[in-house]
Phi, psi and omega in degrees: 000136176246125178263127181254122179299145182302330182291352175275349182258122179236136181053038181062022179239142175234121179261126178245124180240139175248119177261119185234076185294342181258015180295139180222168177268153174303329178296320178296334179269002181058038178250345176192180178268009182288117184271353183294137175283121182237143182218347182204144174242121180251117179275321176198153175223135178234125178241139177215154179266132178279126180272000000 
């Protein structure tokens, strides 16, 4: 669980950014012909408001 301080939320919005400077394509890794730059696989994310 990651707790996000309220001061990170403005106008009821929370922006989450993932910086992945080492992201590469499967083609660059010689594992397929897929040229898309990929850096993270997200299976699920759950967000909830603490009351």
